[in-house]
N, CA, C and O atoms as a Tripos MOL2 file, in Angstrom:
@<TRIPOS>MOLECULE
protein
  240   239    60     0     0
PROTEIN
NO_CHARGES

@<TRIPOS>ATOM
      1 N          40.4910   13.2610  109.4090 N.3       1 UNK1
      2 CA         41.5350   14.0620  109.8000 C.3       1 UNK1
      3 C          42.0680   14.9160  108.8300 C.2       1 UNK1
      4 O          42.4840   16.0370  109.1210 O.2       1 UNK1
      5 N          42.0860   14.4150  107.5790 N.am      2 UNK2
      6 CA         42.5170   15.2170  106.4340 C.3       2 UNK2
      7 C          41.7380   16.5060  106.3880 C.2       2 UNK2
      8 O          42.3400   17.5770  106.3130 O.2       2 UNK2
      9 N          40.4720   16.4460  106.4270 N.am      3 UNK3
     10 CA         39.5680   17.6510  106.3160 C.3       3 UNK3
     11 C          40.0090   18.5340  107.5500 C.2       3 UNK3
     12 O          40.3140   19.7180  107.4110 O.2       3 UNK3
     13 N          40.0200   17.9410  108.6540 N.am      4 UNK4
     14 CA         40.4450   18.7880  109.9080 C.3       4 UNK4
     15 C          41.6630   19.5500  109.8340 C.2       4 UNK4
     16 O          41.8510   20.5960  110.4560 O.2       4 UNK4
     17 N          42.5300   18.9680  109.0160 N.am      5 UNK5
     18 CA         43.9270   19.4890  108.9870 C.3       5 UNK5
     19 C          44.0660   20.2970  107.6120 C.2       5 UNK5
     20 O          45.1500   20.7770  107.2820 O.2       5 UNK5
     21 N          42.8730   20.4260  106.8000 N.am      6 UNK6
     22 CA         42.7890   21.1820  105.5320 C.3       6 UNK6
     23 C          44.0510   20.6590  104.7990 C.2       6 UNK6
     24 O          44.8950   21.4700  104.4170 O.2       6 UNK6
     25 N          44.2120   19.2880  104.5830 N.am      7 UNK7
     26 CA         45.2340   18.7500  103.6870 C.3       7 UNK7
     27 C          44.5300   17.8020  102.7080 C.2       7 UNK7
     28 O          43.6070   17.0430  103.0020 O.2       7 UNK7
     29 N          45.0640   17.9450  101.5690 N.am      8 UNK8
     30 CA         44.5710   16.8500  100.5780 C.3       8 UNK8
     31 C          45.2620   15.6810  100.6180 C.2       8 UNK8
     32 O          46.3600   15.6070  101.1680 O.2       8 UNK8
     33 N          44.6250   14.5810   99.9860 N.am      9 UNK9
     34 CA         45.4050   13.2970   99.9110 C.3       9 UNK9
     35 C          46.7210   13.3930   99.1230 C.2       9 UNK9
     36 O          47.6740   12.7020   99.4840 O.2       9 UNK9
     37 N          46.8240   14.2350   98.0370 N.am     10 UNK10
     38 CA         48.0570   14.4690   97.4750 C.3      10 UNK10
     39 C          49.1210   14.9740   98.2900 C.2      10 UNK10
     40 O          50.2710   14.5390   98.2330 O.2      10 UNK10
     41 N          48.6840   16.0220   99.1540 N.am     11 UNK11
     42 CA         49.6980   16.5640  100.0630 C.3      11 UNK11
     43 C          50.1300   15.6930  101.0790 C.2      11 UNK11
     44 O          51.2850   15.7450  101.5020 O.2      11 UNK11
     45 N          49.2360   14.8400  101.5340 N.am     12 UNK12
     46 CA         49.7520   13.7800  102.4740 C.3      12 UNK12
     47 C          50.4940   12.7650  101.8630 C.2      12 UNK12
     48 O          51.4560   12.3140  102.4860 O.2      12 UNK12
     49 N          50.2130   12.3100  100.7220 N.am     13 UNK13
     50 CA         50.9530   11.4520   99.9180 C.3      13 UNK13
     51 C          52.5350   11.9950   99.8490 C.2      13 UNK13
     52 O          53.4830   11.2700  100.1500 O.2      13 UNK13
     53 N          52.6630   13.2870   99.4360 N.am     14 UNK14
     54 CA         54.0410   13.7500   99.3230 C.3      14 UNK14
     55 C          54.7170   13.7970  100.5640 C.2      14 UNK14
     56 O          55.9190   13.5340  100.6010 O.2      14 UNK14
     57 N          54.0770   14.1080  101.6030 N.am     15 UNK15
     58 CA         54.5890   14.3580  102.9040 C.3      15 UNK15
     59 C          55.0600   12.9520  103.4540 C.2      15 UNK15
     60 O          56.2040   12.7900  103.8780 O.2      15 UNK15
     61 N          54.1780   12.0130  103.4250 N.am     16 UNK16
     62 CA         54.4370   10.6440  103.8910 C.3      16 UNK16
     63 C          55.2890    9.6930  103.0940 C.2      16 UNK16
     64 O          55.9820    8.7820  103.5460 O.2      16 UNK16
     65 N          55.1300   10.0460  101.8440 N.am     17 UNK17
     66 CA         56.0640    8.9730  100.8580 C.3      17 UNK17
     67 C          55.2680    7.7500  100.5270 C.2      17 UNK17
     68 O          55.8760    6.7160  100.2510 O.2      17 UNK17
     69 N          53.9210    7.7780  100.5290 N.am     18 UNK18
     70 CA         53.1790    6.6580  100.1960 C.3      18 UNK18
     71 C          52.3290    7.1360   98.8830 C.2      18 UNK18
     72 O          52.0050    8.3170   98.7510 O.2      18 UNK18
     73 N          52.0230    6.2340   98.0160 N.am     19 UNK19
     74 CA         51.3000    6.6020   96.9100 C.3      19 UNK19
     75 C          49.7450    7.0360   97.1540 C.2      19 UNK19
     76 O          49.1380    6.7120   98.1750 O.2      19 UNK19
     77 N          49.2540    7.6940   96.2550 N.am     20 UNK20
     78 CA         47.8780    8.2690   96.5400 C.3      20 UNK20
     79 C          47.0130    7.1160   96.4240 C.2      20 UNK20
     80 O          46.0300    7.0770   97.1640 O.2      20 UNK20
     81 N          47.2330    6.1270   95.5740 N.am     21 UNK21
     82 CA         46.4200    4.8830   95.4210 C.3      21 UNK21
     83 C          46.4220    4.1110   96.8560 C.2      21 UNK21
     84 O          45.3770    3.6600   97.3240 O.2      21 UNK21
     85 N          47.6190    4.0000   97.4850 N.am     22 UNK22
     86 CA         47.6000    3.1910   98.7290 C.3      22 UNK22
     87 C          46.9750    4.1010   99.8500 C.2      22 UNK22
     88 O          46.3930    3.5550  100.7880 O.2      22 UNK22
     89 N          47.0720    5.4240   99.7880 N.am     23 UNK23
     90 CA         46.3840    6.1360  100.8190 C.3      23 UNK23
     91 C          44.9260    6.0590  100.7410 C.2      23 UNK23
     92 O          44.2040    6.0600  101.7380 O.2      23 UNK23
     93 N          44.4140    5.9790   99.2630 N.am     24 UNK24
     94 CA         43.1370    5.9830   99.0750 C.3      24 UNK24
     95 C          42.4500    4.6620   99.5300 C.2      24 UNK24
     96 O          41.3010    4.6420   99.9710 O.2      24 UNK24
     97 N          43.3020    3.4680   99.3810 N.am     25 UNK25
     98 CA         42.8830    2.2280   99.9690 C.3      25 UNK25
     99 C          42.6050    2.2970  101.5190 C.2      25 UNK25
    100 O          41.6220    1.7820  102.0510 O.2      25 UNK25
    101 N          43.6550    3.0440  102.2180 N.am     26 UNK26
    102 CA         43.5230    3.0800  103.6270 C.3      26 UNK26
    103 C          42.2340    4.0560  103.9270 C.2      26 UNK26
    104 O          41.3900    3.6900  104.7450 O.2      26 UNK26
    105 N          42.1270    5.1330  103.3350 N.am     27 UNK27
    106 CA         41.0280    6.1140  103.5120 C.3      27 UNK27
    107 C          39.6240    5.4030  103.3320 C.2      27 UNK27
    108 O          38.6860    5.6760  104.0810 O.2      27 UNK27
    109 N          39.5330    4.5820  102.4190 N.am     28 UNK28
    110 CA         38.2600    3.9450  102.0600 C.3      28 UNK28
    111 C          38.0090    2.6660  102.9540 C.2      28 UNK28
    112 O          36.9870    1.9950  102.8110 O.2      28 UNK28
    113 N          38.8850    2.3880  103.7860 N.am     29 UNK29
    114 CA         38.6890    1.0650  104.6480 C.3      29 UNK29
    115 C          38.8310   -0.2500  103.9640 C.2      29 UNK29
    116 O          38.3030   -1.2770  104.3910 O.2      29 UNK29
    117 N          39.6300   -0.1790  102.7890 N.am     30 UNK30
    118 CA         39.6790   -1.3650  102.0170 C.3      30 UNK30
    119 C          41.0770   -2.2190  102.3850 C.2      30 UNK30
    120 O          41.2790   -3.3740  102.0090 O.2      30 UNK30
    121 N          41.9350   -1.4730  103.1400 N.am     31 UNK31
    122 CA         43.2720   -2.0690  103.5280 C.3      31 UNK31
    123 C          42.9580   -3.1880  104.4410 C.2      31 UNK31
    124 O          42.0180   -3.0920  105.2290 O.2      31 UNK31
    125 N          43.7480   -4.3180  104.3680 N.am     32 UNK32
    126 CA         43.7100   -5.2210  105.3580 C.3      32 UNK32
    127 C          44.9640   -5.2310  106.4240 C.2      32 UNK32
    128 O          45.0050   -5.9510  107.4210 O.2      32 UNK32
    129 N          45.9080   -4.3580  106.0480 N.am     33 UNK33
    130 CA         47.0020   -4.1130  107.0160 C.3      33 UNK33
    131 C          47.6180   -2.7850  106.6680 C.2      33 UNK33
    132 O          47.3480   -2.1490  105.6480 O.2      33 UNK33
    133 N          48.5180   -2.3990  107.6570 N.am     34 UNK34
    134 CA         49.1440   -1.1020  107.4680 C.3      34 UNK34
    135 C          50.4480   -1.2770  108.2840 C.2      34 UNK34
    136 O          50.3880   -1.7410  109.4230 O.2      34 UNK34
    137 N          51.5770   -0.9300  107.7480 N.am     35 UNK35
    138 CA         52.7500   -0.9560  108.2850 C.3      35 UNK35
    139 C          52.8570    0.1220  109.5830 C.2      35 UNK35
    140 O          52.3580    1.2430  109.4920 O.2      35 UNK35
    141 N          53.5310   -0.3140  110.7500 N.am     36 UNK36
    142 CA         53.6230    0.6690  111.7090 C.3      36 UNK36
    143 C          54.4700    1.9270  111.2940 C.2      36 UNK36
    144 O          54.2480    3.0290  111.7970 O.2      36 UNK36
    145 N          55.2790    1.7530  110.5180 N.am     37 UNK37
    146 CA         56.0730    2.9940  110.0270 C.3      37 UNK37
    147 C          55.2050    3.7970  109.1410 C.2      37 UNK37
    148 O          55.2800    5.0260  109.1520 O.2      37 UNK37
    149 N          54.4450    3.2050  108.4290 N.am     38 UNK38
    150 CA         53.4820    4.1700  107.6040 C.3      38 UNK38
    151 C          52.3610    4.8350  108.5360 C.2      38 UNK38
    152 O          51.9820    5.9950  108.3740 O.2      38 UNK38
    153 N          51.9240    4.0710  109.4230 N.am     39 UNK39
    154 CA         50.9700    4.6530  110.4320 C.3      39 UNK39
    155 C          51.6730    5.7030  111.1670 C.2      39 UNK39
    156 O          51.1030    6.7850  111.3110 O.2      39 UNK39
    157 N          52.8480    5.5170  111.6500 N.am     40 UNK40
    158 CA         53.5890    6.6440  112.3570 C.3      40 UNK40
    159 C          53.7280    7.8300  111.5490 C.2      40 UNK40
    160 O          53.5100    8.9370  112.0410 O.2      40 UNK40
    161 N          54.0860    7.6790  110.3070 N.am     41 UNK41
    162 CA         54.3780    8.7820  109.4100 C.3      41 UNK41
    163 C          52.9610    9.6200  109.0380 C.2      41 UNK41
    164 O          52.9720   10.8420  108.8880 O.2      41 UNK41
    165 N          51.8920    8.9030  108.9270 N.am     42 UNK42
    166 CA         50.6660    9.5900  108.7130 C.3      42 UNK42
    167 C          50.3260   10.1700  109.9220 C.2      42 UNK42
    168 O          49.8440   11.2970  109.8110 O.2      42 UNK42
    169 N          50.4480    9.6860  111.1640 N.am     43 UNK43
    170 CA         50.0940   10.2690  112.3780 C.3      43 UNK43
    171 C          51.0210   11.7030  112.5350 C.2      43 UNK43
    172 O          50.5470   12.7880  112.8720 O.2      43 UNK43
    173 N          52.2220   11.4830  112.2610 N.am     44 UNK44
    174 CA         53.0670   12.6110  112.3620 C.3      44 UNK44
    175 C          52.7190   13.7900  111.3730 C.2      44 UNK44
    176 O          52.8760   14.9760  111.6640 O.2      44 UNK44
    177 N          52.2260   13.3280  110.1690 N.am     45 UNK45
    178 CA         51.9080   14.3440  109.1930 C.3      45 UNK45
    179 C          50.6330   15.1400  109.4980 C.2      45 UNK45
    180 O          50.5230   16.3340  109.2170 O.2      45 UNK45
    181 N          49.5910   14.3470  110.1400 N.am     46 UNK46
    182 CA         48.3910   14.8180  110.5960 C.3      46 UNK46
    183 C          48.2880   15.2810  111.9970 C.2      46 UNK46
    184 O          47.2300   15.7380  112.4300 O.2      46 UNK46
    185 N          49.3740   15.1750  112.7310 N.am     47 UNK47
    186 CA         49.4130   15.6230  114.1170 C.3      47 UNK47
    187 C          48.3180   14.9830  114.8670 C.2      47 UNK47
    188 O          47.5340   15.7030  115.4860 O.2      47 UNK47
    189 N          48.1820   13.6540  114.8750 N.am     48 UNK48
    190 CA         47.1160   12.8990  115.6020 C.3      48 UNK48
    191 C          47.6350   11.5460  116.1800 C.2      48 UNK48
    192 O          48.8060   11.2450  115.9480 O.2      48 UNK48
    193 N          46.9500   10.8160  116.8220 N.am     49 UNK49
    194 CA         47.1060    9.5720  117.3030 C.3      49 UNK49
    195 C          46.4990    8.4900  116.5060 C.2      49 UNK49
    196 O          45.5160    8.7620  115.8170 O.2      49 UNK49
    197 N          47.0360    7.1460  116.5260 N.am     50 UNK50
    198 CA         46.4670    6.1840  115.6980 C.3      50 UNK50
    199 C          44.9790    5.9480  115.8440 C.2      50 UNK50
    200 O          44.3050    5.6110  114.8710 O.2      50 UNK50
    201 N          44.4180    6.1340  117.1360 N.am     51 UNK51
    202 CA         43.0600    5.9890  117.4330 C.3      51 UNK51
    203 C          42.1460    7.0640  116.6430 C.2      51 UNK51
    204 O          40.9530    6.9010  116.3850 O.2      51 UNK51
    205 N          42.8670    8.1080  116.3330 N.am     52 UNK52
    206 CA         42.0660    9.2870  115.5650 C.3      52 UNK52
    207 C          41.6830    8.8530  114.1570 C.2      52 UNK52
    208 O          40.7490    9.3970  113.5680 O.2      52 UNK52
    209 N          42.4480    7.8130  113.5860 N.am     53 UNK53
    210 CA         42.2790    7.4880  112.2310 C.3      53 UNK53
    211 C          41.9320    5.9520  112.0210 C.2      53 UNK53
    212 O          41.4990    5.5210  110.9520 O.2      53 UNK53
    213 N          42.1430    5.2400  113.0440 N.am     54 UNK54
    214 CA         41.6470    3.7560  112.8940 C.3      54 UNK54
    215 C          40.4800    3.4180  113.6400 C.2      54 UNK54
    216 O          40.1690    4.0120  114.6730 O.2      54 UNK54
    217 N          39.7880    2.4250  113.1140 N.am     55 UNK55
    218 CA         38.5600    1.9900  113.7130 C.3      55 UNK55
    219 C          38.4530    0.5230  113.5640 C.2      55 UNK55
    220 O          38.6430    0.0070  112.4620 O.2      55 UNK55
    221 N          38.1520   -0.1920  114.6300 N.am     56 UNK56
    222 CA         37.9560   -1.5560  114.5080 C.3      56 UNK56
    223 C          36.4860   -1.9030  114.1950 C.2      56 UNK56
    224 O          35.5540   -1.3910  114.8140 O.2      56 UNK56
    225 N          36.3230   -2.8290  113.1670 N.am     57 UNK57
    226 CA         35.0870   -3.4990  112.7850 C.3      57 UNK57
    227 C          35.0450   -4.8120  112.6820 C.2      57 UNK57
    228 O          35.8170   -5.3710  111.9040 O.2      57 UNK57
    229 N          34.1970   -5.4900  113.3970 N.am     58 UNK58
    230 CA         34.1630   -6.9560  113.4420 C.3      58 UNK58
    231 C          33.6810   -7.4770  112.0540 C.2      58 UNK58
    232 O          32.8800   -6.8550  111.3570 O.2      58 UNK58
    233 N          34.1900   -8.5700  111.7430 N.am     59 UNK59
    234 CA         33.7240   -9.1480  110.4010 C.3      59 UNK59
    235 C          32.6550  -10.0940  110.5760 C.2      59 UNK59
    236 O          32.3270  -10.7400  109.5800 O.2      59 UNK59
    237 N          32.0340  -10.3000  111.6930 N.am     60 UNK60
    238 CA         31.0310  -11.1620  112.0070 C.3      60 UNK60
    239 C          29.7860  -10.8110  111.5960 C.2      60 UNK60
    240 O          28.8260  -11.5410  111.8430 O.2      60 UNK60
@<TRIPOS>BOND
     1     1     2 1
     2     2     3 1
     3     3     4 2
     4     3     5 am
     5     5     6 1
     6     6     7 1
     7     7     8 2
     8     7     9 am
     9     9    10 1
    10    10    11 1
    11    11    12 2
    12    11    13 am
    13    13    14 1
    14    14    15 1
    15    15    16 2
    16    15    17 am
    17    17    18 1
    18    18    19 1
    19    19    20 2
    20    19    21 am
    21    21    22 1
    22    22    23 1
    23    23    24 2
    24    23    25 am
    25    25    26 1
    26    26    27 1
    27    27    28 2
    28    27    29 am
    29    29    30 1
    30    30    31 1
    31    31    32 2
    32    31    33 am
    33    33    34 1
    34    34    35 1
    35    35    36 2
    36    35    37 am
    37    37    38 1
    38    38    39 1
    39    39    40 2
    40    39    41 am
    41    41    42 1
    42    42    43 1
    43    43    44 2
    44    43    45 am
    45    45    46 1
    46    46    47 1
    47    47    48 2
    48    47    49 am
    49    49    50 1
    50    50    51 1
    51    51    52 2
    52    51    53 am
    53    53    54 1
    54    54    55 1
    55    55    56 2
    56    55    57 am
    57    57    58 1
    58    58    59 1
    59    59    60 2
    60    59    61 am
    61    61    62 1
    62    62    63 1
    63    63    64 2
    64    63    65 am
    65    65    66 1
    66    66    67 1
    67    67    68 2
    68    67    69 am
    69    69    70 1
    70    70    71 1
    71    71    72 2
    72    71    73 am
    73    73    74 1
    74    74    75 1
    75    75    76 2
    76    75    77 am
    77    77    78 1
    78    78    79 1
    79    79    80 2
    80    79    81 am
    81    81    82 1
    82    82    83 1
    83    83    84 2
    84    83    85 am
    85    85    86 1
    86    86    87 1
    87    87    88 2
    88    87    89 am
    89    89    90 1
    90    90    91 1
    91    91    92 2
    92    91    93 am
    93    93    94 1
    94    94    95 1
    95    95    96 2
    96    95    97 am
    97    97    98 1
    98    98    99 1
    99    99   100 2
   100    99   101 am
   101   101   102 1
   102   102   103 1
   103   103   104 2
   104   103   105 am
   105   105   106 1
   106   106   107 1
   107   107   108 2
   108   107   109 am
   109   109   110 1
   110   110   111 1
   111   111   112 2
   112   111   113 am
   113   113   114 1
   114   114   115 1
   115   115   116 2
   116   115   117 am
   117   117   118 1
   118   118   119 1
   119   119   120 2
   120   119   121 am
   121   121   122 1
   122   122   123 1
   123   123   124 2
   124   123   125 am
   125   125   126 1
   126   126   127 1
   127   127   128 2
   128   127   129 am
   129   129   130 1
   130   130   131 1
   131   131   132 2
   132   131   133 am
   133   133   134 1
   134   134   135 1
   135   135   136 2
   136   135   137 am
   137   137   138 1
   138   138   139 1
   139   139   140 2
   140   139   141 am
   141   141   142 1
   142   142   143 1
   143   143   144 2
   144   143   145 am
   145   145   146 1
   146   146   147 1
   147   147   148 2
   148   147   149 am
   149   149   150 1
   150   150   151 1
   151   151   152 2
   152   151   153 am
   153   153   154 1
   154   154   155 1
   155   155   156 2
   156   155   157 am
   157   157   158 1
   158   158   159 1
   159   159   160 2
   160   159   161 am
   161   161   162 1
   162   162   163 1
   163   163   164 2
   164   163   165 am
   165   165   166 1
   166   166   167 1
   167   167   168 2
   168   167   169 am
   169   169   170 1
   170   170   171 1
   171   171   172 2
   172   171   173 am
   173   173   174 1
   174   174   175 1
   175   175   176 2
   176   175   177 am
   177   177   178 1
   178   178   179 1
   179   179   180 2
   180   179   181 am
   181   181   182 1
   182   182   183 1
   183   183   184 2
   184   183   185 am
   185   185   186 1
   186   186   187 1
   187   187   188 2
   188   187   189 am
   189   189   190 1
   190   190   191 1
   191   191   192 2
   192   191   193 am
   193   193   194 1
   194   194   195 1
   195   195   196 2
   196   195   197 am
   197   197   198 1
   198   198   199 1
   199   199   200 2
   200   199   201 am
   201   201   202 1
   202   202   203 1
   203   203   204 2
   204   203   205 am
   205   205   206 1
   206   206   207 1
   207   207   208 2
   208   207   209 am
   209   209   210 1
   210   210   211 1
   211   211   212 2
   212   211   213 am
   213   213   214 1
   214   214   215 1
   215   215   216 2
   216   215   217 am
   217   217   218 1
   218   218   219 1
   219   219   220 2
   220   219   221 am
   221   221   222 1
   222   222   223 1
   223   223   224 2
   224   223   225 am
   225   225   226 1
   226   226   227 1
   227   227   228 2
   228   227   229 am
   229   229   230 1
   230   230   231 1
   231   231   232 2
   232   231   233 am
   233   233   234 1
   234   234   235 1
   235   235   236 2
   236   235   237 am
   237   237   238 1
   238   238   239 1
   239   239   240 2
@<TRIPOS>SUBSTRUCTURE
     1 UNK1         2 RESIDUE 1 A UNK
     2 UNK2         6 RESIDUE 1 A UNK
     3 UNK3        10 RESIDUE 1 A UNK
     4 UNK4        14 RESIDUE 1 A UNK
     5 UNK5        18 RESIDUE 1 A UNK
     6 UNK6        22 RESIDUE 1 A UNK
     7 UNK7        26 RESIDUE 1 A UNK
     8 UNK8        30 RESIDUE 1 A UNK
     9 UNK9        34 RESIDUE 1 A UNK
    10 UNK10       38 RESIDUE 1 A UNK
    11 UNK11       42 RESIDUE 1 A UNK
    12 UNK12       46 RESIDUE 1 A UNK
    13 UNK13       50 RESIDUE 1 A UNK
    14 UNK14       54 RESIDUE 1 A UNK
    15 UNK15       58 RESIDUE 1 A UNK
    16 UNK16       62 RESIDUE 1 A UNK
    17 UNK17       66 RESIDUE 1 A UNK
    18 UNK18       70 RESIDUE 1 A UNK
    19 UNK19       74 RESIDUE 1 A UNK
    20 UNK20       78 RESIDUE 1 A UNK
    21 UNK21       82 RESIDUE 1 A UNK
    22 UNK22       86 RESIDUE 1 A UNK
    23 UNK23       90 RESIDUE 1 A UNK
    24 UNK24       94 RESIDUE 1 A UNK
    25 UNK25       98 RESIDUE 1 A UNK
    26 UNK26      102 RESIDUE 1 A UNK
    27 UNK27      106 RESIDUE 1 A UNK
    28 UNK28      110 RESIDUE 1 A UNK
    29 UNK29      114 RESIDUE 1 A UNK
    30 UNK30      118 RESIDUE 1 A UNK
    31 UNK31      122 RESIDUE 1 A UNK
    32 UNK32      126 RESIDUE 1 A UNK
    33 UNK33      130 RESIDUE 1 A UNK
    34 UNK34      134 RESIDUE 1 A UNK
    35 UNK35      138 RESIDUE 1 A UNK
    36 UNK36      142 RESIDUE 1 A UNK
    37 UNK37      146 RESIDUE 1 A UNK
    38 UNK38      150 RESIDUE 1 A UNK
    39 UNK39      154 RESIDUE 1 A UNK
    40 UNK40      158 RESIDUE 1 A UNK
    41 UNK41      162 RESIDUE 1 A UNK
    42 UNK42      166 RESIDUE 1 A UNK
    43 UNK43      170 RESIDUE 1 A UNK
    44 UNK44      174 RESIDUE 1 A UNK
    45 UNK45      178 RESIDUE 1 A UNK
    46 UNK46      182 RESIDUE 1 A UNK
    47 UNK47      186 RESIDUE 1 A UNK
    48 UNK48      190 RESIDUE 1 A UNK
    49 UNK49      194 RESIDUE 1 A UNK
    50 UNK50      198 RESIDUE 1 A UNK
    51 UNK51      202 RESIDUE 1 A UNK
    52 UNK52      206 RESIDUE 1 A UNK
    53 UNK53      210 RESIDUE 1 A UNK
    54 UNK54      214 RESIDUE 1 A UNK
    55 UNK55      218 RESIDUE 1 A UNK
    56 UNK56      222 RESIDUE 1 A UNK
    57 UNK57      226 RESIDUE 1 A UNK
    58 UNK58      230 RESIDUE 1 A UNK
    59 UNK59      234 RESIDUE 1 A UNK
    60 UNK60      238 RESIDUE 1 A UNK
């Protein structure tokens, strides 16, 4: 979604109020959880829905 919106991780970080390091963890799929308020802010900044940026992967 970042590429689609032509936005850098730095710009998203500034707009959402989340550190670049934390956004990088989310972007790389290393996060174990995300606050709904953070998800809401990211979706608002990227003008998207949660399903556009989240993917379920089974650990089996």
